[in-house]
C-alpha positions as CSV (number, residue, x, y, z in Angstrom):
1,M,-5.7,-20.5,-0.8
2,Y,-2.1,-21.2,-2.0
3,Q,-3.1,-21.3,-5.7
4,R,-5.1,-18.2,-5.3
5,I,-2.4,-16.2,-4.2
6,R,0.0,-17.7,-6.9
7,D,-2.7,-17.1,-9.7
8,L,-3.1,-13.3,-8.5
9,R,0.7,-12.9,-8.5
10,E,1.2,-14.5,-12.0
11,D,-1.9,-12.6,-13.4
12,R,0.2,-9.3,-12.9
13,D,3.3,-10.9,-14.2
14,L,5.0,-10.5,-10.6
15,T,8.0,-12.6,-9.4
16,Q,8.0,-14.3,-6.1
17,K,11.0,-12.2,-5.2
18,Q,8.9,-9.0,-5.8
19,I,6.0,-10.0,-3.6
20,G,8.6,-11.1,-1.1
21,A,10.2,-7.5,-1.2
22,L,6.6,-6.0,-0.7
23,L,6.1,-8.2,2.5
24,N,9.7,-7.4,3.5
25,M,10.6,-11.0,3.5
26,S,12.8,-13.2,1.2
27,Q,11.6,-15.0,-2.1
28,T,12.0,-18.2,-0.2
29,G,9.9,-17.3,2.6
30,Y,7.0,-16.1,0.4
31,N,7.6,-19.4,-1.5
32,Q,6.7,-21.4,1.4
33,Y,3.3,-19.7,1.5
34,E,2.8,-20.5,-2.1
35,I,3.3,-24.1,-2.1
36,G,1.3,-24.4,1.4
37,K,4.3,-25.3,3.4
38,N,3.9,-22.6,5.9
39,D,0.6,-21.0,6.9
40,I,0.0,-17.4,6.1
41,P,-0.1,-15.0,9.0
42,T,-3.0,-12.8,9.4
43,K,-0.9,-9.7,8.8
44,V,0.2,-11.0,5.5
45,L,-3.2,-11.9,4.3
46,I,-4.1,-8.4,5.1
47,Q,-1.3,-6.9,3.0
48,L,-1.8,-9.2,0.2
49,A,-5.7,-8.5,0.0
50,S,-5.0,-4.8,0.1
51,F,-2.3,-5.1,-2.6
52,Y,-4.5,-7.4,-4.9
53,N,-7.6,-5.2,-4.0
54,T,-9.7,-8.3,-3.1
55,S,-10.8,-9.7,0.2
56,I,-9.1,-12.1,2.6
57,D,-12.4,-14.4,2.2
58,Y,-11.4,-14.7,-1.5
59,L,-7.7,-15.7,-1.0
60,L,-8.8,-18.3,1.7
61,G,-11.4,-19.6,-0.9
62,L,-14.4,-18.7,1.1
63,T,-15.8,-17.0,-1.7
64,N,-15.4,-16.8,-5.6
65,E,-16.1,-13.1,-5.6
66,I,-12.8,-11.2,-6.1
67,K,-14.3,-7.8,-5.5
68,P,-13.4,-6.7,-2.3
69,Y,-16.0,-5.8,0.5
70,P,-16.2,-2.0,1.4
71,R,-13.2,-1.2,3.6
72,N,-13.4,0.6,6.9
73,K,-12.1,4.2,6.6
74,T,-9.9,3.6,9.8
75,L,-7.7,1.0,7.8
């Protein structure tokens, strides 16, 4: 999972600081997710999946399909 969020970030030429700002956290806090030192809260997984237009299953490594599932209209 941690490698996937790093790869997605790097593929878009974004810094950890930029993603941290998107998540309203510090670069250091976000770095802890990427290196696997801290577990990623569900709320953050949802934000990352939405931002990268993928599924949480992809982020977690449960599928290799990067395309997201159809989203509910209420989200």
